[in-house]
All heavy atoms as a GROMACS GRO file, in nm:
protein
  524
    1MET      N    1   0.086  -0.111   0.004
    1MET     CA    2  -0.003   0.001   0.002
    1MET      C    3   0.089   0.118   0.002
    1MET      O    4   0.104   0.190   0.104
    1MET     CB    5  -0.087  -0.001   0.123
    1MET     CG    6  -0.191   0.102   0.118
    1MET     SD    7  -0.316   0.056   0.249
    1MET     CE    8  -0.443   0.162   0.204
    2ALA      N    9   0.150   0.156  -0.112
    2ALA     CA   10   0.237   0.263  -0.124
    2ALA      C   11   0.167   0.395  -0.130
    2ALA      O   12   0.219   0.497  -0.072
    2ALA     CB   13   0.320   0.247  -0.246
    3LYS      N   14   0.050   0.398  -0.190
    3LYS     CA   15  -0.020   0.526  -0.199
    3LYS      C   16  -0.137   0.528  -0.101
    3LYS      O   17  -0.212   0.434  -0.093
    3LYS     CB   18  -0.080   0.541  -0.336
    3LYS     CG   19   0.020   0.590  -0.440
    3LYS     CD   20  -0.045   0.625  -0.569
    3LYS     CE   21   0.007   0.753  -0.624
    3LYS     NZ   22  -0.060   0.790  -0.748
    4ASP      N   23  -0.152   0.642  -0.029
    4ASP     CA   24  -0.264   0.664   0.060
    4ASP      C   25  -0.387   0.701  -0.028
    4ASP      O   26  -0.374   0.754  -0.134
    4ASP     CB   27  -0.236   0.775   0.161
    4ASP     CG   28  -0.137   0.732   0.264
    4ASP    OD1   29  -0.131   0.618   0.295
    4ASP    OD2   30  -0.068   0.819   0.313
    5SER      N   31  -0.497   0.674   0.031
    5SER     CA   32  -0.620   0.718  -0.035
    5SER      C   33  -0.634   0.863  -0.026
    5SER      O   34  -0.582   0.928   0.066
    5SER     CB   35  -0.744   0.646   0.011
    5SER     OG   36  -0.774   0.686   0.142
    6CYS      N   37  -0.713   0.925  -0.117
    6CYS     CA   38  -0.734   1.065  -0.113
    6CYS      C   39  -0.808   1.112   0.013
    6CYS      O   40  -0.770   1.214   0.074
    6CYS     CB   41  -0.814   1.106  -0.235
    6CYS     SG   42  -0.823   1.289  -0.265
    7LEU      N   43  -0.898   1.026   0.058
    7LEU     CA   44  -0.976   1.064   0.182
    7LEU      C   45  -0.880   1.061   0.302
    7LEU      O   46  -0.897   1.148   0.396
    7LEU     CB   47  -1.084   0.962   0.204
    7LEU     CG   48  -1.174   0.979   0.324
    7LEU    CD1   49  -1.247   1.118   0.312
    7LEU    CD2   50  -1.272   0.867   0.341
    8ALA      N   51  -0.788   0.974   0.310
    8ALA     CA   52  -0.697   0.974   0.420
    8ALA      C   53  -0.607   1.089   0.422
    8ALA      O   54  -0.578   1.152   0.528
    8ALA     CB   55  -0.607   0.839   0.416
    9ARG      N   56  -0.565   1.137   0.306
    9ARG     CA   57  -0.477   1.256   0.297
    9ARG      C   58  -0.562   1.381   0.339
    9ARG      O   59  -0.511   1.467   0.410
    9ARG     CB   60  -0.424   1.280   0.159
    9ARG     CG   61  -0.315   1.180   0.127
    9ARG     CD   62  -0.262   1.222  -0.011
    9ARG     NE   63  -0.152   1.129  -0.047
    9ARG     CZ   64  -0.075   1.142  -0.148
    9ARG    NH1   65  -0.086   1.251  -0.228
    9ARG    NH2   66   0.020   1.057  -0.174
   10VAL      N   67  -0.682   1.391   0.295
   10VAL     CA   68  -0.764   1.510   0.332
   10VAL      C   69  -0.795   1.506   0.480
   10VAL      O   70  -0.787   1.616   0.536
   10VAL     CB   71  -0.895   1.510   0.240
   10VAL    CG1   72  -0.989   1.618   0.288
   10VAL    CG2   73  -0.862   1.530   0.093
   11THR      N   74  -0.827   1.394   0.528
   11THR     CA   75  -0.858   1.381   0.676
   11THR      C   76  -0.730   1.422   0.759
   11THR      O   77  -0.742   1.495   0.857
   11THR     CB   78  -0.893   1.239   0.709
   11THR    OG1   79  -1.004   1.198   0.633
   11THR    CG2   80  -0.935   1.228   0.858
   12ALA      N   81  -0.611   1.379   0.717
   12ALA     CA   82  -0.496   1.417   0.787
   12ALA      C   83  -0.468   1.567   0.770
   12ALA      O   84  -0.421   1.628   0.866
   12ALA     CB   85  -0.369   1.340   0.727
   13GLY      N   86  -0.495   1.624   0.654
   13GLY     CA   87  -0.476   1.763   0.641
   13GLY      C   88  -0.572   1.843   0.734
   13GLY      O   89  -0.530   1.945   0.791
   14VAL      N   90  -0.696   1.804   0.741
   14VAL     CA   91  -0.790   1.864   0.829
   14VAL      C   92  -0.748   1.854   0.973
   14VAL      O   93  -0.757   1.953   1.051
   14VAL     CB   94  -0.936   1.814   0.807
   14VAL    CG1   95  -1.035   1.865   0.922
   14VAL    CG2   96  -0.984   1.848   0.670
   15ALA      N   97  -0.700   1.741   1.017
   15ALA     CA   98  -0.655   1.718   1.149
   15ALA      C   99  -0.532   1.804   1.183
   15ALA      O  100  -0.533   1.868   1.293
   15ALA     CB  101  -0.621   1.564   1.177
   16VAL      N  102  -0.434   1.813   1.101
   16VAL     CA  103  -0.317   1.892   1.127
   16VAL      C  104  -0.355   2.039   1.118
   16VAL      O  105  -0.306   2.113   1.203
   16VAL     CB  106  -0.200   1.856   1.018
   16VAL    CG1  107  -0.089   1.951   1.032
   16VAL    CG2  108  -0.159   1.717   1.042
   17GLY      N  109  -0.439   2.079   1.029
   17GLY     CA  110  -0.475   2.221   1.027
   17GLY      C  111  -0.556   2.263   1.151
   17GLY      O  112  -0.538   2.368   1.197
   18GLY      N  113  -0.645   2.173   1.198
   18GLY     CA  114  -0.719   2.197   1.322
   18GLY      C  115  -0.627   2.212   1.440
   18GLY      O  116  -0.646   2.292   1.528
   19ALA      N  117  -0.528   2.130   1.447
   19ALA     CA  118  -0.435   2.129   1.563
   19ALA      C  119  -0.352   2.261   1.555
   19ALA      O  120  -0.337   2.325   1.658
   19ALA     CB  121  -0.340   2.007   1.560
   20VAL      N  122  -0.302   2.289   1.439
   20VAL     CA  123  -0.216   2.419   1.430
   20VAL      C  124  -0.308   2.538   1.457
   20VAL      O  125  -0.268   2.631   1.526
   20VAL     CB  126  -0.146   2.422   1.290
   20VAL    CG1  127  -0.083   2.551   1.271
   20VAL    CG2  128  -0.039   2.313   1.277
   21GLY      N  129  -0.422   2.538   1.392
   21GLY     CA  130  -0.509   2.655   1.408
   21GLY      C  131  -0.554   2.669   1.552
   21GLY      O  132  -0.567   2.781   1.602
   22GLY      N  133  -0.586   2.555   1.627
   22GLY     CA  134  -0.618   2.563   1.757
   22GLY      C  135  -0.512   2.619   1.845
   22GLY      O  136  -0.542   2.700   1.934
   23ALA      N  137  -0.386   2.584   1.824
   23ALA     CA  138  -0.279   2.627   1.902
   23ALA      C  139  -0.263   2.780   1.879
   23ALA      O  140  -0.243   2.857   1.975
   23ALA     CB  141  -0.149   2.555   1.866
   24VAL      N  142  -0.262   2.821   1.753
   24VAL     CA  143  -0.244   2.962   1.718
   24VAL      C  144  -0.358   3.045   1.769
   24VAL      O  145  -0.338   3.152   1.826
   24VAL     CB  146  -0.229   2.977   1.567
   24VAL    CG1  147  -0.239   3.128   1.527
   24VAL    CG2  148  -0.101   2.915   1.517
   25GLY      N  149  -0.479   2.988   1.764
   25GLY     CA  150  -0.598   3.063   1.813
   25GLY      C  151  -0.602   3.075   1.963
   25GLY      O  152  -0.636   3.176   2.017
   26ALA      N  153  -0.549   2.979   2.039
   26ALA     CA  154  -0.542   2.987   2.178
   26ALA      C  155  -0.444   3.092   2.224
   26ALA      O  156  -0.471   3.172   2.312
   26ALA     CB  157  -0.501   2.848   2.246
   27VAL      N  158  -0.329   3.099   2.158
   27VAL     CA  159  -0.223   3.200   2.186
   27VAL      C  160  -0.280   3.334   2.157
   27VAL      O  161  -0.267   3.429   2.239
   27VAL     CB  162  -0.094   3.166   2.115
   27VAL    CG1  163   0.004   3.277   2.130
   27VAL    CG2  164  -0.032   3.041   2.174
   28TYR      N  165  -0.339   3.354   2.040
   28TYR     CA  166  -0.383   3.480   1.998
   28TYR      C  167  -0.501   3.530   2.081
   28TYR      O  168  -0.517   3.645   2.121
   28TYR     CB  169  -0.422   3.483   1.852
   28TYR     CG  170  -0.469   3.616   1.799
   28TYR    CD1  171  -0.377   3.723   1.796
   28TYR    CD2  172  -0.604   3.642   1.774
   28TYR    CE1  173  -0.422   3.847   1.748
   28TYR    CE2  174  -0.645   3.766   1.734
   28TYR     CZ  175  -0.556   3.871   1.717
   28TYR     OH  176  -0.598   3.992   1.674
   29GLY      N  177  -0.592   3.439   2.116
   29GLY     CA  178  -0.714   3.464   2.196
   29GLY      C  179  -0.669   3.512   2.338
   29GLY      O  180  -0.720   3.603   2.393
   30THR      N  181  -0.570   3.442   2.396
   30THR     CA  182  -0.519   3.476   2.532
   30THR      C  183  -0.454   3.622   2.516
   30THR      O  184  -0.483   3.702   2.608
   30THR     CB  185  -0.420   3.373   2.571
   30THR    OG1  186  -0.477   3.249   2.577
   30THR    CG2  187  -0.370   3.410   2.718
   31TYR      N  188  -0.371   3.643   2.420
   31TYR     CA  189  -0.318   3.775   2.404
   31TYR      C  190  -0.420   3.881   2.398
   31TYR      O  191  -0.414   3.987   2.460
   31TYR     CB  192  -0.218   3.777   2.283
   31TYR     CG  193  -0.184   3.913   2.237
   31TYR    CD1  194  -0.085   3.985   2.310
   31TYR    CD2  195  -0.238   3.971   2.126
   31TYR    CE1  196  -0.053   4.115   2.266
   31TYR    CE2  197  -0.203   4.101   2.088
   31TYR     CZ  198  -0.108   4.170   2.157
   31TYR     OH  199  -0.071   4.294   2.122
   32GLU      N  200  -0.514   3.862   2.307
   32GLU     CA  201  -0.628   3.958   2.286
   32GLU      C  202  -0.705   3.980   2.411
   32GLU      O  203  -0.744   4.097   2.442
   32GLU     CB  204  -0.714   3.912   2.177
   32GLU     CG  205  -0.772   4.017   2.091
   32GLU     CD  206  -0.855   3.958   1.967
   32GLU    OE1  207  -0.915   3.857   1.989
   32GLU    OE2  208  -0.843   4.025   1.863
   33ALA      N  209  -0.734   3.882   2.485
   33ALA     CA  210  -0.811   3.887   2.607
   33ALA      C  211  -0.747   3.968   2.716
   33ALA      O  212  -0.808   4.053   2.786
   33ALA     CB  213  -0.853   3.755   2.660
   34ILE      N  214  -0.617   3.951   2.722
   34ILE     CA  215  -0.532   4.029   2.818
   34ILE      C  216  -0.517   4.174   2.772
   34ILE      O  217  -0.526   4.265   2.850
   34ILE     CB  218  -0.400   3.961   2.840
   34ILE    CG1  219  -0.417   3.827   2.922
   34ILE    CG2  220  -0.300   4.053   2.920
   34ILE    CD1  221  -0.294   3.743   2.923
   35ARG      N  222  -0.491   4.190   2.649
   35ARG     CA  223  -0.468   4.326   2.595
   35ARG      C  224  -0.588   4.414   2.604
   35ARG      O  225  -0.578   4.530   2.647
   35ARG     CB  226  -0.420   4.316   2.444
   35ARG     CG  227  -0.409   4.451   2.381
   35ARG     CD  228  -0.347   4.440   2.247
   35ARG     NE  229  -0.363   4.556   2.163
   35ARG     CZ  230  -0.294   4.663   2.171
   35ARG    NH1  231  -0.203   4.672   2.260
   35ARG    NH2  232  -0.316   4.767   2.090
   36TYR      N  233  -0.709   4.358   2.576
   36TYR     CA  234  -0.831   4.444   2.573
   36TYR      C  235  -0.903   4.429   2.709
   36TYR      O  236  -1.016   4.474   2.719
   36TYR     CB  237  -0.922   4.401   2.458
   36TYR     CG  238  -0.862   4.440   2.327
   36TYR    CD1  239  -0.824   4.339   2.233
   36TYR    CD2  240  -0.833   4.573   2.290
   36TYR    CE1  241  -0.767   4.378   2.118
   36TYR    CE2  242  -0.775   4.600   2.177
   36TYR     CZ  243  -0.746   4.510   2.085
   36TYR     OH  244  -0.688   4.544   1.965
   37ARG      N  245  -0.843   4.366   2.808
   37ARG     CA  246  -0.899   4.352   2.947
   37ARG      C  247  -1.036   4.303   2.949
   37ARG      O  248  -1.124   4.366   3.004
   37ARG     CB  249  -0.882   4.490   3.016
   37ARG     CG  250  -0.741   4.530   3.035
   37ARG     CD  251  -0.726   4.650   3.115
   37ARG     NE  252  -0.593   4.688   3.132
   37ARG     CZ  253  -0.542   4.804   3.116
   37ARG    NH1  254  -0.620   4.907   3.088
   37ARG    NH2  255  -0.409   4.827   3.129
   38VAL      N  256  -1.054   4.186   2.880
   38VAL     CA  257  -1.189   4.120   2.886
   38VAL      C  258  -1.216   4.074   3.027
   38VAL      O  259  -1.132   4.010   3.090
   38VAL     CB  260  -1.188   3.999   2.787
   38VAL    CG1  261  -1.322   3.936   2.793
   38VAL    CG2  262  -1.165   4.048   2.647
   39PRO      N  263  -1.334   4.112   3.083
   39PRO     CA  264  -1.358   4.081   3.237
   39PRO      C  265  -1.396   3.931   3.259
   39PRO      O  266  -1.468   3.874   3.171
   39PRO     CB  267  -1.471   4.176   3.260
   39PRO     CG  268  -1.542   4.200   3.136
   39PRO     CD  269  -1.440   4.192   3.032
   40GLY      N  270  -1.350   3.887   3.371
   40GLY     CA  271  -1.397   3.756   3.426
   40GLY      C  272  -1.416   3.638   3.342
   40GLY      O  273  -1.312   3.604   3.271
   41PHE      N  274  -1.525   3.568   3.346
   41PHE     CA  275  -1.546   3.442   3.268
   41PHE      C  276  -1.555   3.475   3.119
   41PHE      O  277  -1.550   3.382   3.039
   41PHE     CB  278  -1.667   3.372   3.325
   41PHE     CG  279  -1.643   3.302   3.453
   41PHE    CD1  280  -1.706   3.338   3.564
   41PHE    CD2  281  -1.553   3.204   3.453
   41PHE    CE1  282  -1.690   3.275   3.684
   41PHE    CE2  283  -1.529   3.133   3.573
   41PHE     CZ  284  -1.587   3.169   3.689
   42LEU      N  285  -1.580   3.596   3.079
   42LEU     CA  286  -1.583   3.625   2.936
   42LEU      C  287  -1.445   3.602   2.866
   42LEU      O  288  -1.443   3.581   2.749
   42LEU     CB  289  -1.628   3.772   2.916
   42LEU     CG  290  -1.775   3.800   2.946
   42LEU    CD1  291  -1.799   3.954   2.929
   42LEU    CD2  292  -1.864   3.720   2.861
   43LYS      N  293  -1.343   3.605   2.950
   43LYS     CA  294  -1.205   3.573   2.902
   43LYS      C  295  -1.202   3.429   2.842
   43LYS      O  296  -1.154   3.406   2.737
   43LYS     CB  297  -1.103   3.584   3.008
   43LYS     CG  298  -1.019   3.705   3.001
   43LYS     CD  299  -0.921   3.709   3.116
   43LYS     CE  300  -0.897   3.851   3.150
   43LYS     NZ  301  -0.836   3.872   3.278
   44ILE      N  302  -1.258   3.342   2.929
   44ILE     CA  303  -1.259   3.197   2.885
   44ILE      C  304  -1.346   3.182   2.762
   44ILE      O  305  -1.299   3.100   2.670
   44ILE     CB  306  -1.305   3.114   3.006
   44ILE    CG1  307  -1.217   3.122   3.118
   44ILE    CG2  308  -1.326   2.969   2.958
   44ILE    CD1  309  -1.264   3.061   3.242
   45ARG      N  310  -1.458   3.246   2.753
   45ARG     CA  311  -1.541   3.237   2.636
   45ARG      C  312  -1.469   3.298   2.517
   45ARG      O  313  -1.482   3.238   2.406
   45ARG     CB  314  -1.670   3.312   2.670
   45ARG     CG  315  -1.769   3.311   2.551
   45ARG     CD  316  -1.897   3.373   2.587
   45ARG     NE  317  -1.980   3.383   2.475
   45ARG     CZ  318  -2.090   3.450   2.469
   45ARG    NH1  319  -2.134   3.523   2.568
   45ARG    NH2  320  -2.167   3.446   2.353
   46HIS      N  321  -1.402   3.407   2.531
   46HIS     CA  322  -1.339   3.469   2.424
   46HIS      C  323  -1.227   3.386   2.366
   46HIS      O  324  -1.211   3.368   2.254
   46HIS     CB  325  -1.282   3.607   2.463
   46HIS     CG  326  -1.209   3.682   2.354
   46HIS    ND1  327  -1.277   3.741   2.253
   46HIS    CD2  328  -1.078   3.701   2.336
   46HIS    CE1  329  -1.182   3.798   2.172
   46HIS    NE2  330  -1.066   3.766   2.225
   47ILE      N  331  -1.147   3.327   2.456
   47ILE     CA  332  -1.029   3.239   2.420
   47ILE      C  333  -1.088   3.114   2.350
   47ILE      O  334  -1.034   3.074   2.247
   47ILE     CB  335  -0.948   3.202   2.543
   47ILE    CG1  336  -0.876   3.330   2.597
   47ILE    CG2  337  -0.847   3.104   2.505
   47ILE    CD1  338  -0.813   3.313   2.726
   48GLY      N  339  -1.199   3.061   2.402
   48GLY     CA  340  -1.254   2.940   2.340
   48GLY      C  341  -1.305   2.967   2.195
   48GLY      O  342  -1.289   2.892   2.106
   49GLN      N  343  -1.376   3.078   2.185
   49GLN     CA  344  -1.432   3.120   2.049
   49GLN      C  345  -1.316   3.136   1.952
   49GLN      O  346  -1.323   3.098   1.831
   49GLN     CB  347  -1.514   3.239   2.060
   49GLN     CG  348  -1.651   3.220   2.121
   49GLN     CD  349  -1.728   3.345   2.127
   49GLN    OE1  350  -1.674   3.454   2.125
   49GLN    NE2  351  -1.862   3.334   2.147
   50THR      N  352  -1.211   3.209   1.992
   50THR     CA  353  -1.101   3.236   1.904
   50THR      C  354  -1.026   3.099   1.869
   50THR      O  355  -0.987   3.082   1.755
   50THR     CB  356  -0.996   3.332   1.970
   50THR    OG1  357  -1.065   3.446   2.019
   50THR    CG2  358  -0.893   3.370   1.878
   51THR      N  359  -1.015   3.020   1.963
   51THR     CA  360  -0.945   2.884   1.943
   51THR      C  361  -1.026   2.803   1.840
   51THR      O  362  -0.976   2.752   1.743
   51THR     CB  363  -0.933   2.807   2.065
   51THR    OG1  364  -0.855   2.884   2.160
   51THR    CG2  365  -0.864   2.678   2.050
   52LEU      N  366  -1.159   2.791   1.859
   52LEU     CA  367  -1.235   2.710   1.774
   52LEU      C  368  -1.251   2.767   1.632
   52LEU      O  369  -1.246   2.701   1.534
   52LEU     CB  370  -1.381   2.688   1.834
   52LEU     CG  371  -1.382   2.597   1.953
   52LEU    CD1  372  -1.520   2.583   2.014
   52LEU    CD2  373  -1.329   2.464   1.926
   53GLY      N  374  -1.265   2.901   1.624
   53GLY     CA  375  -1.272   2.966   1.493
   53GLY      C  376  -1.148   2.951   1.414
   53GLY      O  377  -1.152   2.919   1.299
   54SER      N  378  -1.032   2.974   1.481
   54SER     CA  379  -0.911   2.954   1.416
   54SER      C  380  -0.885   2.813   1.370
   54SER      O  381  -0.832   2.783   1.257
   54SER     CB  382  -0.795   3.009   1.507
   54SER     OG  383  -0.672   3.001   1.434
   55ALA      N  384  -0.917   2.720   1.454
   55ALA     CA  385  -0.897   2.572   1.421
   55ALA      C  386  -0.990   2.534   1.299
   55ALA      O  387  -0.943   2.466   1.212
   55ALA     CB  388  -0.935   2.488   1.535
   56ALA      N  389  -1.106   2.586   1.296
   56ALA     CA  390  -1.201   2.556   1.182
   56ALA      C  391  -1.142   2.612   1.054
   56ALA      O  392  -1.141   2.548   0.948
   56ALA     CB  393  -1.338   2.607   1.211
   57VAL      N  394  -1.095   2.739   1.056
   57VAL     CA  395  -1.048   2.799   0.930
   57VAL      C  396  -0.924   2.731   0.883
   57VAL      O  397  -0.909   2.703   0.769
   57VAL     CB  398  -1.031   2.949   0.955
   57VAL    CG1  399  -0.953   3.014   0.842
   57VAL    CG2  400  -1.167   3.021   0.975
   58PHE      N  401  -0.830   2.711   0.973
   58PHE     CA  402  -0.701   2.644   0.935
   58PHE      C  403  -0.736   2.502   0.882
   58PHE      O  404  -0.671   2.460   0.783
   58PHE     CB  405  -0.604   2.636   1.053
   58PHE     CG  406  -0.509   2.753   1.068
   58PHE    CD1  407  -0.558   2.868   1.127
   58PHE    CD2  408  -0.380   2.745   1.026
   58PHE    CE1  409  -0.470   2.979   1.138
   58PHE    CE2  410  -0.295   2.852   1.036
   58PHE     CZ  411  -0.341   2.972   1.095
   59GLY      N  412  -0.815   2.428   0.953
   59GLY     CA  413  -0.856   2.291   0.910
   59GLY      C  414  -0.922   2.293   0.773
   59GLY      O  415  -0.889   2.213   0.693
   60LEU      N  416  -1.010   2.384   0.752
   60LEU     CA  417  -1.077   2.388   0.622
   60LEU      C  418  -0.973   2.416   0.505
   60LEU      O  419  -0.977   2.348   0.407
   60LEU     CB  420  -1.181   2.503   0.626
   60LEU     CG  421  -1.246   2.529   0.487
   60LEU    CD1  422  -1.355   2.424   0.469
   60LEU    CD2  423  -1.318   2.671   0.499
   61PHE      N  424  -0.887   2.517   0.523
   61PHE     CA  425  -0.797   2.551   0.420
   61PHE      C  426  -0.692   2.436   0.391
   61PHE      O  427  -0.655   2.416   0.281
   61PHE     CB  428  -0.731   2.688   0.445
   61PHE     CG  429  -0.821   2.804   0.408
   61PHE    CD1  430  -0.860   2.886   0.512
   61PHE    CD2  431  -0.868   2.825   0.285
   61PHE    CE1  432  -0.949   2.995   0.483
   61PHE    CE2  433  -0.948   2.930   0.255
   61PHE     CZ  434  -0.985   3.010   0.349
   62LEU      N  435  -0.640   2.380   0.503
   62LEU     CA  436  -0.544   2.272   0.486
   62LEU      C  437  -0.606   2.146   0.426
   62LEU      O  438  -0.549   2.081   0.339
   62LEU     CB  439  -0.474   2.241   0.615
   62LEU     CG  440  -0.337   2.182   0.600
   62LEU    CD1  441  -0.245   2.285   0.532
   62LEU    CD2  442  -0.278   2.150   0.737
   63GLY      N  443  -0.730   2.123   0.463
   63GLY     CA  444  -0.805   2.010   0.401
   63GLY      C  445  -0.833   2.038   0.254
   63GLY      O  446  -0.813   1.948   0.168
   64ALA      N  447  -0.872   2.163   0.217
   64ALA     CA  448  -0.898   2.192   0.077
   64ALA      C  449  -0.761   2.188  -0.003
   64ALA      O  450  -0.758   2.140  -0.113
   64ALA     CB  451  -0.951   2.334   0.066
   65GLY      N  452  -0.655   2.227   0.060
   65GLY     CA  453  -0.519   2.218  -0.011
   65GLY      C  454  -0.482   2.078  -0.031
   65GLY      O  455  -0.427   2.041  -0.137
   66SER      N  456  -0.508   1.997   0.066
   66SER     CA  457  -0.473   1.845   0.059
   66SER      C  458  -0.562   1.787  -0.059
   66SER      O  459  -0.511   1.696  -0.131
   66SER     CB  460  -0.503   1.777   0.186
   66SER     OG  461  -0.417   1.830   0.282
   67LEU      N  462  -0.689   1.831  -0.066
   67LEU     CA  463  -0.781   1.775  -0.169
   67LEU      C  464  -0.730   1.816  -0.308
   67LEU      O  465  -0.728   1.740  -0.401
   67LEU     CB  466  -0.925   1.824  -0.146
   67LEU     CG  467  -1.028   1.777  -0.244
   67LEU    CD1  468  -1.040   1.620  -0.229
   67LEU    CD2  469  -1.158   1.840  -0.217
   68ILE      N  470  -0.690   1.942  -0.332
   68ILE     CA  471  -0.641   1.987  -0.452
   68ILE      C  472  -0.511   1.913  -0.486
   68ILE      O  473  -0.489   1.878  -0.608
   68ILE     CB  474  -0.613   2.146  -0.450
   68ILE    CG1  475  -0.751   2.212  -0.440
   68ILE    CG2  476  -0.539   2.189  -0.577
   68ILE    CD1  477  -0.738   2.353  -0.408
   69HIS      N  478  -0.431   1.895  -0.390
   69HIS     CA  479  -0.295   1.834  -0.414
   69HIS      C  480  -0.309   1.683  -0.434
   69HIS      O  481  -0.221   1.619  -0.496
   69HIS     CB  482  -0.202   1.858  -0.296
   69HIS     CG  483  -0.064   1.816  -0.317
   69HIS    ND1  484   0.014   1.863  -0.415
   69HIS    CD2  485   0.007   1.726  -0.246
   69HIS    CE1  486   0.136   1.802  -0.406
   69HIS    NE2  487   0.130   1.720  -0.306
   70CYS      N  488  -0.421   1.624  -0.390
   70CYS     CA  489  -0.441   1.478  -0.394
   70CYS      C  490  -0.445   1.427  -0.542
   70CYS      O  491  -0.401   1.320  -0.570
   70CYS     CB  492  -0.572   1.444  -0.331
   70CYS     SG  493  -0.598   1.273  -0.305
   71GLY      N  494  -0.497   1.509  -0.633
   71GLY     CA  495  -0.514   1.464  -0.771
   71GLY      C  496  -0.389   1.468  -0.854
   71GLY      O  497  -0.372   1.408  -0.957
   72LYS      N  498  -0.286   1.540  -0.803
   72LYS     CA  499  -0.155   1.559  -0.877
   72LYS      C  500  -0.069   1.440  -0.844
   72LYS      O  501  -0.051   1.395  -0.731
   72LYS     CB  502  -0.091   1.691  -0.838
   72LYS     CG  503  -0.170   1.811  -0.876
   72LYS     CD  504  -0.093   1.935  -0.828
   72LYS     CE  505  -0.174   2.060  -0.865
   72LYS     NZ  506  -0.104   2.184  -0.822
   73SER      N  507   0.004   1.393  -0.954
   73SER     CA  508   0.101   1.290  -0.928
   73SER      C  509   0.234   1.336  -0.991
   73SER      O  510   0.235   1.381  -1.106
   73SER     CB  511   0.056   1.164  -0.994
   73SER     OG  512   0.042   1.178  -1.128
   74TYR      N  513   0.334   1.328  -0.911
   74TYR     CA  514   0.467   1.381  -0.967
   74TYR      C  515   0.561   1.272  -0.997
   74TYR      O  516   0.568   1.167  -0.947
   74TYR     CB  517   0.528   1.471  -0.859
   74TYR     CG  518   0.452   1.590  -0.826
   74TYR    CD1  519   0.374   1.605  -0.710
   74TYR    CD2  520   0.455   1.698  -0.916
   74TYR    CE1  521   0.305   1.720  -0.688
   74TYR    CE2  522   0.384   1.812  -0.889
   74TYR     CZ  523   0.312   1.830  -0.775
   74TYR     OH  524   0.240   1.945  -0.746
   0.00000   0.00000   0.00000
């Protein structure tokens, strides 16, 4: 089984994109919450929203890139 299936590559792309996006979103959300002095429990909500939003966007784009790249053979 030398070649992976296209679905496996796209799934791996989405997973890696989600992980990277989640990490970047958590760091950026924390920075933003501290910088703009978000009060109390809204900090946790803000960081969570930023993390999930960033993970979704990164995962979407890396999955789409993997799908486009899947059809090419070099």
